[in-house]
N, C-alpha and C positions, 0 to 999 in steps of 0.2 A: 503207616502202611508201607509194605515193601513196594519198590518200583516194579511195575508189571511189564514183563517182556514177552511179546508174542512172536514166536518163530513160525514163519509161513512155510509149510511143507508142500512143495509142488511135485507133480509127477516127474520122474527122472532125476530126483534129487540125489546128492552125494551124502551117504550116511555120516561120513566123517564131519562134513561141514555142518550138517544138522545138529550134531552133538556139541559143537564148539560153544554156542551160547549157554547150553545147559551146564557144561563143565566149568565155564568161567563165571557166569552170573549165578548159577545155581549153588556154587560153593562160596559165594561172597557172604560173609557173616559180619554182623555188627560187633565191633570190638569194644564198644563202650561198656563201662562198669554197670552191672545189674541187668544187662541185656540177655545173658545166658545164651549167647550165640544165635540170636534171631537172624533170619536171612534178610539181606539188604534188597534182594530181588526175588520176585516170583516169576518163574519161567513156565510158559505154556506153549504147546505146539498145536497149530491149527492148520486146517486145509481150506481150500476155496470151495469145497463141497461139504455136505453134512458129514458127521463123523464116520470114519471107515478106512479102508486100506488106501495107501498111497504108494505108487511104484517108486523104486529106487533104481540106481544104475547098476545095482548088484543083483544077485540071484534070490532076492527076497523083497517083500513089501513090508511096510510098517503100518501099524494100526494107529491112526490119529483119532483122539477122543474129542477133539473140539472142531467145530465148523468155523466159518468166516465171522460169526458173531463175536468171537474172541478178540478180533481186531478192534472192535469198538471200545474195548475196555483197556487197551494197551497204552502204556506210557512210551514204550519203545517197540517198534516193529523191526524184526530182522528177517531179511530175505536171503537165504543161502542160494547157491548155484543149482541149476538144473540142466540136464542134457535134453530136455523135452520142452523147450520154450516156444517152439513153433513160430507163430507170427510175431511174437515178441522179439525173437532173434533175427528172423528173416525180413520182417517188414517194419519193426520198431513200433508195434501197436499191441495193446493189451487184448487178450481174449475177453469175451463177454463175462466169463466167470471171474477172471482177474479184475476186470473193471468194477464189477459189482462188489467184489471183496474189498477193493481199495476204497470204494465209496463209503464203507463203514468206518474207516479210520478217522479219528477226530482231528480237527485242525490243531496244529502245534505238536502233534505226536512226533517223537524223534524217529527218523527213518535210517536204517542201516542195511547195507548189502555186503555179502561175502562173495568174493570172486565175481563170476558173471551174473550173480544176482543183481548187479548194477543195471543190467538190461531192463529188468522189471521196473526199477525206480525211474530209469530214463523214459521208458515207454509211458509211465504214469505221469510224466511231466515234473517229477520231483527234482530233476537235475538240470532243468532249463536254466542256462546262464550261469551255472555253478561249476566249480572245479570238481573233478571226480577221477577215480581210477578204476581199473578192472584188471583181470589177468593180462600179463604182457602179451601173450599170444593172440588175444582178442582185441587189443587196443586199437589197431588200425581199423578193423571192421566196426568196432564200437563207435569210433569217431565218424566214420562214413555214415553209419546208420543214424547217429544222433549228432549232427553238426552243431547244434545249439549248446552242447555240453563242452566244457573246457577240460579235455582229457589230459591227465598227467600219467604217462605209462611207466614212469621210473620209480614211483614211491610205493611204499607198502600199504599206506592208507591215506585218505584225505578226510580231515575233520573240517566240515564247513558249518559248524554250529549244530543245527537241528537235522542235518543230513550228512551221513558219513558213509564212505565207500572204502572197500579194501581190495587188495590184489588177490592173487590166487591162494586158495586153500589155507595154508598155515598163517597167511597174513590176517585171516579172520581172528586168529588167536591174538595177534598183535593189537588189532582194533578193539576187541572186547576188553582186553586188559587196559587199553588206553581209556576206554569209557569208564571202567571202574576207577582208574586213577583220576579221571576228570570229575567223577561223581563223589568219590570218597577219599582221595589222596593216595600217595604212593605207598604208604604203609600197608593199606588194605590190599592194593594191587600187587605189591611185592610178595605178600604172604600167599596170595592165590597162585602167583607164578611159581613160588617155591614149592607149594603142594602139588602143582601140576608138572613140576620138573621142566619148566621152560624159562627162558630169560625174561625178565620183566619188560625189556624192550630190546629190539634188534637194531643194529646200526645199518645205515644206508638204505637202499631201496631195491627195486626189482632188477635194476641194471646188473647187479652182481650175479644174478641167477640166469641170465639169458644165454650167454655164450660159454661161460666157464664156471659152473657152480662150485667146483672144488679146485684149488690150485694143483697143478700137476706135481707129483711127488718130488721131482728133481728140483723144483723151484724153491727158493727160500721164501719165507713168509714174513709178515710184519707183526706177528703176534708178540714177540719179545718187546718190540718198540712200544706197542700199545700198553703192555703191562708196565713197562718202565714209566710211561707218561702218566698212567693212572696213579702211580705211587707218589707223584710230585705235581699234582694239578695246582697246588698252591704257589708254585714257582713258575717263572718264565720258561717256556719250552719252545725252542727253535726247531724249525724243520730239519736243519742240518744235524741237530743233536739226536733227533729221532732216527734219521738215516744212519747215523754212526752206530746206533745200537744193533743194526742189522748188517753193518759193514757194506753199505750200498751208497751209491751216489745219490744226491738229492733227486735227480731226474728219475732214476730207476725206482727209488723208494716211493716217490709220489705216484708213479704209474702202477706199481705193484699194490700200493695202498688202496687206490681207487678200484682196482680189479677185485680185491678181497673184501673191501668194506662197502663199496658203492658210494663213497663220499671222499672229499679231499681230507688230508690230515687236519687242516684248519677247521673245517666243518665238524669233523669228528671231535676235536678237542673242545669246541664250543658246546657241543651236545653233552659231553661228559661233565663239563663245568656247570652247565645248567642243571643237570641231574644231581650233582653234588650240592648245589645251592638249594634245590628242592628238598633234599633230605635234611639239610641243616635247618631250613626254615620250619620244617615240620617237627623236628625232633630235638632242637636245641633252643637255648635262650640267647644265642648270639645276636648281636645287633646286625642290621643290614650291612653296615660297614665291615663288621667282622666276617660275616658270611661272604661278602665280596672278596676279601683277602684270602679266606680259607679255600674258597672255590677257584681262585686263580683269576678273577676278574679285576682285582686290584682296587678299584674304587666302586662306591655305591652307584655312581652314575653309569658306569660301564655295566654293572650287574643289572640295573633296571632296564637299560637298553636291550641287552641280550635276552633277559627274562621276558620282557614284554613282547619281543619279536618271536620268541619260541612258543610262549604259552598264552599270549594275549592279555595277560594281567600283570600288574606290578608285583614285586616281592611281598610288600606289606599286605596286599589284598589276598595273595595266595596263602600267606601264613595265617591270616585271620580265618580263611575258609577251611583249611585242612588241619590246623594245629590240634584241635580237640580230638579228632579221630586218631591222629598219629600218636598223641600222648597216651590215649587209651590202649592202642595196640602195643 
């Protein structure tokens, strides 16, 4: 049976965010032979009230055909942002309607928020003692309202197992693609990203969007250095070599790199090598030692350390989990 995703539509919702789970999960197809493109997820939209209209932040309402009872059948519940959270935003508590709706959710259901939908999860107690994120502009208020939550304002999303939170708006796309990748492997997620015309993952975090979203035109960028590095991930890459590609000093290059990418060159390189290793584990018969050399980690031990730190599983377990779907794709 497809994994059932219930998207909770609250008054004051942002239509763009409401559509993200439908666009990502709703287009996820089983690539296995003989499956004829069956959907991997079933996505339904529900309200905290009986079926009917729900206000948006735009000049139109939407007609929601499912009430809160749909939450009781969900494997994953997604809460997009709303501009009418009332006491949830102001006092950190659920309304009676929301509390009654959340009481229908089965224990063990995966909980996901997009942007300030994290306020709802926090008010419901889902984030107590957990790491989480929200839109950077609300991070300070969110932390004051919910001091029991470990807020990270710099990342695009936080995966804490059965509870996941994302930053503002488009980070919801990043998180939904991450969930598909986690559930079914990178081959399926990459195909959805390609069809949606978005990157399979974005580098860095929210920090790159806070002060200067786009480098000023007169400034040089680090794009050429990143392209150069991606072509030789299997070889040693020194920081000074990357800086030379842009004719910059190491200090200037490092600062500019952080401004553009939201991470240090070393962090970015490790991420690219982990992604290269993921692809090879899914799509090739190379041994773990060969994958380590081809992805630039050098040794299987180094690959295992970085892979485990990034994804929470060793390479062999990852290959065993996702190899079938990747080969089918």
